[in-house]
C-alpha positions as a Markdown table, in Angstrom:
| # | Residue | x | y | z |
|---|---|---|---|---|
| 1 | Unk | -22.3 | -36.7 | -11.8 |
| 2 | Unk | -20.5 | -39.4 | -9.8 |
| 3 | Unk | -20.1 | -38.6 | -6.2 |
| 4 | Unk | -16.9 | -39.9 | -4.9 |
| 5 | Unk | -16.2 | -40.2 | -1.1 |
| 6 | Unk | -12.7 | -38.6 | -1.6 |
| 7 | Unk | -12.6 | -34.9 | -1.7 |
| 8 | Unk | -13.2 | -33.5 | -5.2 |
| 9 | Unk | -11.4 | -30.6 | -6.8 |
| 10 | Unk | -13.8 | -27.6 | -7.3 |
| 11 | Unk | -16.1 | -27.9 | -10.2 |
| 12 | Unk | -18.3 | -25.4 | -11.8 |
| 13 | Unk | -21.9 | -26.3 | -10.7 |
| 14 | Unk | -24.0 | -23.4 | -12.0 |
| 15 | Unk | -23.5 | -20.5 | -14.4 |
| 16 | Unk | -25.7 | -17.7 | -15.2 |
| 17 | Unk | -24.8 | -15.6 | -18.4 |
| 18 | Unk | -26.3 | -12.3 | -19.7 |
| 19 | Unk | -25.7 | -11.5 | -23.4 |
| 20 | Unk | -26.5 | -8.3 | -25.1 |
| 21 | Unk | -25.1 | -9.7 | -28.4 |
| 22 | Unk | -27.9 | -12.2 | -29.4 |
| 23 | Unk | -30.5 | -12.9 | -32.0 |
| 24 | Unk | -33.8 | -14.5 | -31.4 |
| 25 | Unk | -35.5 | -16.2 | -34.3 |
| 26 | Unk | -39.1 | -15.1 | -35.2 |
| 27 | Unk | -40.1 | -18.7 | -35.2 |
| 28 | Unk | -38.6 | -20.2 | -32.1 |
| 29 | Unk | -39.5 | -22.5 | -29.1 |
| 30 | Unk | -39.8 | -19.5 | -26.8 |
| 31 | Unk | -43.0 | -18.9 | -24.9 |
| 32 | Unk | -44.1 | -15.3 | -24.4 |
| 33 | Unk | -45.3 | -14.1 | -20.9 |
| 34 | Unk | -46.8 | -10.6 | -21.0 |
| 35 | Unk | -48.1 | -8.4 | -18.2 |
| 36 | Unk | -50.6 | -5.7 | -19.1 |
| 37 | Unk | -52.5 | -3.0 | -17.1 |
| 38 | Unk | -56.3 | -2.5 | -17.1 |
| 39 | Unk | -56.2 | -0.6 | -20.4 |
| 40 | Unk | -54.3 | -3.3 | -22.2 |
| 41 | Unk | -50.9 | -1.5 | -22.3 |
| 42 | Unk | -47.9 | -3.9 | -22.1 |
| 43 | Unk | -46.0 | -3.5 | -18.8 |
| 44 | Unk | -43.4 | -6.3 | -19.4 |
| 45 | Unk | -42.7 | -9.0 | -21.8 |
| 46 | Unk | -40.6 | -12.1 | -21.0 |
| 47 | Unk | -39.8 | -14.8 | -23.4 |
| 48 | Unk | -38.5 | -18.1 | -22.0 |
| 49 | Unk | -37.7 | -21.5 | -23.0 |
| 50 | Unk | -36.8 | -24.5 | -20.6 |
| 51 | Unk | -34.6 | -27.3 | -22.1 |
| 52 | Unk | -33.0 | -30.2 | -20.4 |
| 53 | Unk | -30.5 | -28.8 | -17.9 |
| 54 | Unk | -30.9 | -25.3 | -19.6 |
| 55 | Unk | -33.1 | -22.2 | -18.8 |
| 56 | Unk | -33.3 | -19.4 | -21.3 |
| 57 | Unk | -35.0 | -16.1 | -20.8 |
| 58 | Unk | -35.1 | -13.0 | -23.2 |
| 59 | Unk | -36.3 | -9.8 | -21.4 |
| 60 | Unk | -35.3 | -6.2 | -20.6 |
| 61 | Unk | -32.7 | -5.7 | -18.0 |
| 62 | Unk | -33.0 | -3.2 | -15.1 |
| 63 | Unk | -31.5 | -0.5 | -17.4 |
| 64 | Unk | -34.2 | -1.2 | -19.9 |
| 65 | Unk | -32.0 | -2.9 | -22.4 |
| 66 | Unk | -32.9 | -6.1 | -24.2 |
| 67 | Unk | -30.9 | -9.0 | -23.0 |
| 68 | Unk | -30.7 | -12.9 | -23.2 |
| 69 | Unk | -30.2 | -14.9 | -19.9 |
| 70 | Unk | -28.6 | -18.4 | -20.1 |
| 71 | Unk | -28.8 | -20.5 | -17.1 |
| 72 | Unk | -27.0 | -24.1 | -17.1 |
| 73 | Unk | -25.0 | -26.5 | -15.0 |
| 74 | Unk | -21.7 | -27.3 | -16.5 |
| 75 | Unk | -21.6 | -30.7 | -14.6 |
| 76 | Unk | -24.5 | -31.8 | -16.7 |
| 77 | Unk | -24.3 | -29.6 | -19.8 |
| 78 | Unk | -21.1 | -29.1 | -21.8 |
| 79 | Unk | -20.5 | -26.0 | -23.9 |
| 80 | Unk | -21.1 | -27.6 | -27.4 |
| 81 | Unk | -24.4 | -29.1 | -26.2 |
| 82 | Unk | -25.5 | -25.8 | -24.9 |
| 83 | Unk | -24.9 | -23.9 | -28.0 |
| 84 | Unk | -26.5 | -26.6 | -30.2 |
| 85 | Unk | -29.6 | -26.6 | -27.9 |
| 86 | Unk | -29.8 | -22.9 | -27.9 |
| 87 | Unk | -29.6 | -22.6 | -31.7 |
| 88 | Unk | -32.2 | -25.4 | -32.0 |
| 89 | Unk | -34.5 | -23.3 | -29.8 |
| 90 | Unk | -34.0 | -20.3 | -32.0 |
| 91 | Unk | -31.5 | -18.3 | -29.9 |
| 92 | Unk | -28.1 | -17.3 | -31.2 |
| 93 | Unk | -25.8 | -15.5 | -28.9 |
| 94 | Unk | -22.1 | -14.6 | -28.3 |
| 95 | Unk | -21.1 | -17.1 | -25.5 |
| 96 | Unk | -17.5 | -15.9 | -25.1 |
| 97 | Unk | -18.4 | -12.3 | -24.6 |
| 98 | Unk | -21.4 | -13.0 | -22.4 |
| 99 | Unk | -21.2 | -11.5 | -18.8 |
| 100 | Unk | -21.1 | -13.9 | -15.9 |
| 101 | Unk | -23.8 | -12.8 | -13.5 |
| 102 | Unk | -23.8 | -15.9 | -11.2 |
| 103 | Unk | -21.3 | -18.7 | -10.6 |
| 104 | Unk | -21.6 | -21.5 | -8.2 |
| 105 | Unk | -18.6 | -24.0 | -7.4 |
| 106 | Unk | -18.8 | -27.2 | -5.4 |
| 107 | Unk | -16.6 | -29.7 | -3.7 |
| 108 | Unk | -17.9 | -32.7 | -2.0 |
| 109 | Unk | -16.6 | -35.6 | 0.2 |
| 110 | Unk | -17.8 | -38.2 | 2.7 |
| 111 | Unk | -17.7 | -36.7 | 6.2 |
| 112 | Unk | -17.3 | -38.8 | 9.3 |
| 113 | Unk | -20.5 | -37.5 | 11.0 |
| 114 | Unk | -23.9 | -36.2 | 10.3 |
| 115 | Unk | -23.8 | -32.8 | 8.6 |
| 116 | Unk | -25.8 | -31.1 | 11.5 |
| 117 | Unk | -22.9 | -32.0 | 13.9 |
| 118 | Unk | -20.7 | -29.4 | 12.1 |
| 119 | Unk | -23.1 | -26.4 | 12.5 |
| 120 | Unk | -21.9 | -25.3 | 15.9 |
| 121 | Unk | -18.3 | -25.4 | 14.6 |
| 122 | Unk | -19.2 | -23.3 | 11.6 |
| 123 | Unk | -21.0 | -20.9 | 13.7 |
| 124 | Unk | -18.0 | -20.6 | 16.1 |
| 125 | Unk | -15.7 | -19.9 | 13.1 |
| 126 | Unk | -17.7 | -17.0 | 11.8 |
| 127 | Unk | -16.1 | -13.8 | 11.1 |
| 128 | Unk | -17.1 | -10.5 | 9.2 |
| 129 | Unk | -20.5 | -9.3 | 8.5 |
| 130 | Unk | -22.6 | -12.3 | 7.6 |
| 131 | Unk | -26.0 | -13.9 | 7.5 |
| 132 | Unk | -26.3 | -17.3 | 8.8 |
| 133 | Unk | -29.1 | -19.7 | 7.8 |
| 134 | Unk | -29.5 | -23.2 | 9.4 |
| 135 | Unk | -32.3 | -25.2 | 7.9 |
| 136 | Unk | -33.1 | -28.9 | 7.5 |
| 137 | Unk | -29.4 | -29.7 | 7.9 |
| 138 | Unk | -28.2 | -27.2 | 5.5 |
| 139 | Unk | -25.9 | -24.6 | 6.8 |
| 140 | Unk | -25.5 | -21.3 | 4.7 |
| 141 | Unk | -23.1 | -18.4 | 5.6 |
| 142 | Unk | -22.4 | -15.2 | 3.6 |
| 143 | Unk | -24.2 | -12.2 | 2.2 |
| 144 | Unk | -26.6 | -11.3 | -0.6 |
| 145 | Unk | -23.5 | -11.3 | -2.9 |
| 146 | Unk | -21.5 | -14.5 | -2.0 |
| 147 | Unk | -22.2 | -17.4 | 0.2 |
| 148 | Unk | -20.9 | -20.8 | 1.3 |
| 149 | Unk | -23.3 | -23.7 | 1.9 |
| 150 | Unk | -22.8 | -27.2 | 3.3 |
| 151 | Unk | -25.4 | -29.8 | 2.9 |
| 152 | Unk | -26.0 | -33.6 | 2.9 |
| 153 | Unk | -26.0 | -34.6 | -0.8 |
| 154 | Unk | -26.7 | -38.3 | 0.2 |
| 155 | Unk | -29.9 | -37.3 | 1.8 |
| 156 | Unk | -30.9 | -35.0 | -1.0 |
| 157 | Unk | -30.7 | -37.5 | -3.9 |
| 158 | Unk | -30.6 | -40.7 | -1.7 |
| 159 | Unk | -27.2 | -42.0 | -2.4 |
| 160 | Unk | -26.1 | -45.4 | -1.1 |
| 161 | Unk | -23.0 | -43.8 | 0.4 |
| 162 | Unk | -23.9 | -41.8 | 3.6 |
| 163 | Unk | -22.6 | -38.4 | 4.6 |
| 164 | Unk | -21.6 | -37.3 | 1.2 |
| 165 | Unk | -21.7 | -33.7 | 2.0 |
| 166 | Unk | -21.3 | -30.8 | -0.6 |
| 167 | Unk | -19.6 | -27.6 | 0.2 |
| 168 | Unk | -20.9 | -25.0 | -2.4 |
| 169 | Unk | -19.6 | -21.5 | -3.0 |
| 170 | Unk | -22.2 | -19.3 | -4.6 |
| 171 | Unk | -21.3 | -15.9 | -6.3 |
| 172 | Unk | -24.9 | -14.5 | -6.4 |
| 173 | Unk | -23.8 | -11.1 | -7.8 |
| 174 | Unk | -20.9 | -10.4 | -10.2 |
| 175 | Unk | -19.1 | -7.9 | -7.8 |
| 176 | Unk | -16.7 | -10.4 | -6.5 |
| 177 | Unk | -16.3 | -12.2 | -9.8 |
| 178 | Unk | -15.2 | -8.9 | -11.5 |
| 179 | Unk | -12.8 | -8.2 | -8.7 |
| 180 | Unk | -11.2 | -11.6 | -9.4 |
| 181 | Unk | -10.8 | -10.7 | -13.1 |
| 182 | Unk | -13.9 | -12.8 | -14.2 |
| 183 | Unk | -16.3 | -10.7 | -16.2 |
| 184 | Unk | -17.1 | -12.8 | -19.3 |
| 185 | Unk | -17.4 | -16.3 | -19.9 |
| 186 | Unk | -14.1 | -16.5 | -21.8 |
| 187 | Unk | -12.3 | -15.4 | -18.7 |
| 188 | Unk | -13.2 | -18.9 | -17.1 |
| 189 | Unk | -10.6 | -20.6 | -19.1 |
| 190 | Unk | -7.8 | -18.9 | -17.0 |
| 191 | Unk | -9.7 | -18.8 | -13.8 |
| 192 | Unk | -8.2 | -20.4 | -10.6 |
| 193 | Unk | -11.2 | -22.3 | -9.5 |
| 194 | Unk | -9.6 | -23.1 | -6.0 |
| 195 | Unk | -9.1 | -19.4 | -5.3 |
| 196 | Unk | -12.7 | -18.5 | -6.5 |
| 197 | Unk | -14.1 | -21.3 | -4.3 |
| 198 | Unk | -12.1 | -20.1 | -1.2 |
| 199 | Unk | -13.4 | -16.5 | -1.1 |
| 200 | Unk | -16.2 | -17.1 | 1.3 |
| 201 | Unk | -13.6 | -18.8 | 3.7 |
| 202 | Unk | -11.6 | -15.4 | 3.5 |
| 203 | Unk | -14.6 | -13.4 | 4.1 |
| 204 | Unk | -16.7 | -15.4 | 6.5 |
| 205 | Unk | -15.0 | -18.4 | 8.0 |
| 206 | Unk | -11.3 | -17.4 | 8.5 |
| 207 | Unk | -11.7 | -18.2 | 12.3 |
| 208 | Unk | -12.2 | -21.8 | 11.4 |
| 209 | Unk | -8.4 | -22.5 | 11.5 |
| 210 | Unk | -8.2 | -20.9 | 14.9 |
| 211 | Unk | -10.4 | -23.3 | 16.6 |
| 212 | Unk | -8.1 | -26.2 | 16.2 |
| 213 | Unk | -7.6 | -28.0 | 19.5 |
| 214 | Unk | -9.0 | -25.2 | 21.6 |
| 215 | Unk | -10.6 | -26.3 | 24.8 |
| 216 | Unk | -13.3 | -24.1 | 26.5 |
| 217 | Unk | -13.2 | -25.2 | 30.0 |
| 218 | Unk | -15.7 | -23.5 | 32.1 |
| 219 | Unk | -15.2 | -23.7 | 36.0 |
| 220 | Unk | -19.0 | -23.7 | 36.6 |
| 221 | Unk | -19.5 | -26.8 | 34.3 |
| 222 | Unk | -16.7 | -28.7 | 36.1 |
| 223 | Unk | -18.4 | -27.9 | 39.5 |
| 224 | Unk | -21.8 | -28.9 | 38.2 |
| 225 | Unk | -20.4 | -32.2 | 36.8 |
| 226 | Unk | -18.6 | -33.1 | 40.1 |
| 227 | Unk | -21.8 | -32.3 | 42.0 |
| 228 | Unk | -23.9 | -34.5 | 39.8 |
| 229 | Unk | -21.4 | -37.5 | 40.2 |
| 230 | Unk | -21.9 | -37.2 | 44.0 |
| 231 | Unk | -25.7 | -37.1 | 43.9 |
| 232 | Unk | -26.8 | -39.1 | 40.8 |
| 233 | Unk | -26.1 | -42.5 | 39.5 |
| 234 | Unk | -26.6 | -41.2 | 35.9 |
| 235 | Unk | -24.6 | -38.1 | 36.4 |
| 236 | Unk | -22.8 | -38.1 | 32.9 |
| 237 | Unk | -26.1 | -38.7 | 31.0 |
| 238 | Unk | -27.8 | -36.0 | 33.1 |
| 239 | Unk | -25.0 | -33.6 | 32.3 |
| 240 | Unk | -25.0 | -34.4 | 28.6 |
| 241 | Unk | -28.8 | -33.8 | 28.5 |
| 242 | Unk | -28.3 | -30.4 | 30.1 |
| 243 | Unk | -25.5 | -29.2 | 28.0 |
| 244 | Unk | -26.2 | -30.8 | 24.7 |
| 245 | Unk | -23.6 | -33.0 | 23.0 |
| 246 | Unk | -24.0 | -31.8 | 19.6 |
| 247 | Unk | -23.8 | -28.2 | 20.5 |
| 248 | Unk | -20.6 | -28.6 | 22.7 |
| 249 | Unk | -18.8 | -31.6 | 21.0 |
| 250 | Unk | -17.4 | -34.7 | 22.3 |
| 251 | Unk | -13.9 | -33.4 | 23.1 |
| 252 | Unk | -15.4 | -30.7 | 25.5 |
| 253 | Unk | -17.1 | -33.4 | 27.6 |
| 254 | Unk | -14.0 | -35.6 | 27.6 |
| 255 | Unk | -11.8 | -32.7 | 28.7 |
| 256 | Unk | -14.2 | -31.8 | 31.6 |
| 257 | Unk | -14.2 | -35.5 | 32.7 |
| 258 | Unk | -10.4 | -35.4 | 32.8 |
| 259 | Unk | -10.2 | -32.3 | 34.8 |
| 260 | Unk | -13.1 | -32.8 | 37.2 |
| 261 | Unk | -12.4 | -34.4 | 40.5 |
| 262 | Unk | -14.3 | -37.7 | 40.3 |
| 263 | Unk | -13.4 | -41.1 | 41.2 |
| 264 | Unk | -11.2 | -43.1 | 38.7 |
| 265 | Unk | -13.8 | -45.7 | 37.8 |
| 266 | Unk | -16.6 | -43.4 | 37.3 |
| 267 | Unk | -14.2 | -41.4 | 35.0 |
| 268 | Unk | -13.6 | -44.5 | 33.1 |
| 269 | Unk | -17.4 | -45.3 | 32.8 |
| 270 | Unk | -18.1 | -41.8 | 31.8 |
| 271 | Unk | -15.7 | -41.9 | 29.0 |
| 272 | Unk | -17.1 | -45.3 | 27.8 |
| 273 | Unk | -20.5 | -43.8 | 27.7 |
| 274 | Unk | -19.4 | -40.8 | 25.6 |
| 275 | Unk | -17.6 | -43.0 | 23.2 |
| 276 | Unk | -20.7 | -45.1 | 22.8 |
| 277 | Unk | -22.9 | -42.1 | 22.3 |
| 278 | Unk | -20.4 | -41.0 | 19.5 |
| 279 | Unk | -21.3 | -44.2 | 17.6 |
| 280 | Unk | -25.0 | -43.9 | 18.3 |
| 281 | Unk | -25.6 | -40.2 | 17.7 |
| 282 | Unk | -22.9 | -39.8 | 15.0 |
| 283 | Unk | -21.5 | -36.9 | 16.9 |
| 284 | Unk | -17.7 | -36.2 | 16.6 |
| 285 | Unk | -14.8 | -34.5 | 18.3 |
| 286 | Unk | -14.6 | -30.8 | 17.5 |
| 287 | Unk | -10.9 | -31.1 | 16.4 |
| 288 | Unk | -11.7 | -33.7 | 13.9 |
| 289 | Unk | -14.6 | -31.9 | 12.5 |
| 290 | Unk | -12.6 | -28.7 | 12.2 |
| 291 | Unk | -9.9 | -30.7 | 10.3 |
| 292 | Unk | -12.6 | -32.0 | 7.9 |
| 293 | Unk | -14.1 | -28.6 | 7.3 |
| 294 | Unk | -10.7 | -27.0 | 6.7 |
| 295 | Unk | -10.0 | -29.6 | 3.9 |
| 296 | Unk | -12.8 | -28.1 | 1.8 |
| 297 | Unk | -10.6 | -24.9 | 1.6 |
| 298 | Unk | -7.3 | -26.9 | 1.3 |
| 299 | Unk | -6.5 | -25.4 | 4.7 |
| 300 | Unk | -6.2 | -28.5 | 6.9 |
């Protein structure tokens, strides 16, 4: 897959299928994994086969019915190759009528700043009942049924182009897919991928568009900044260290400088310091970061 700096249209990145209409040849490439109790009775039996870009499993589902599970990445494996590889491994199944039990969609683009800089904006944009996980530069919001995740693809696979960040929508369970009219694999042909991609935005991030140019001016912070300029030669740097530039965003600090009662030359020097830190720390203006995040959902 080629990673372009320009925002991509949503593509299918992962599909998990479940088929009840299948046949597994007696002589196949599948490996059998059995779990038995102390007396030798079989408790469970799974058959699996791992192929390039494809994972296959045959086992009983939660209802006790025999089922074949097919996992693949459409960005790497096309339909024809998938079917031929499954047949070669000994699995014949009805792909068109297979149930879609998981679906991932992705968009990627080159962001202006380090992916961690966007975490505070995303947290402020949260809405609805959600779980938020931030780990090693990856931000995930959503539920056990559906999620949206933002992470640095450049860092993950060591791309030459920096800050290529993937926004990934994950349908972890079929509930929302069924509501969208997507139950079987054949339904994907008529599916609106942009609408499917945007579902987590509607559920968990719809306050993002309300952040925009908002300025959170806190009188106590202004007073503290004015006091520091009276008593310290490194007032702006001290204030930044206290408040945290990545958490607040550059535009917050610039707005405070503009409003605070400080000498003109010191105001100019403070602005110069902030803009210099922007380049060094790769931290941006909140309004610009909001615009970039909204573009993932075609809402900018």
